[in-house]
C-alpha angles and dihedrals in degrees: 000000000000092000093087098033119123118249117261114284123245119269093251092054092048091049092048091051090049092052094045091048092052092047090051091048094052091042090057091047091049092048090049091051091050093049093046097048105030106028100031094034096226117162112270097224094054092047092050092048088052091052092049091048090051096047099039096079090050092051093046091047092055092059109094096212094059099047098071 
């Protein structure tokens, strides 16, 4: 229900949340790469290909021309 929803946040707050969210996302990806390659000893090339394969649909989906 929108009756009890908070009003929209200010632009600065929204931008700060966006930046923090992106930093957290890439921090998790970096930590996962470190664990996969250093701690688990997986081959770097295969791990990087897996990351690219996982992020490619997201990057393609963000492009406006390819979503129609």
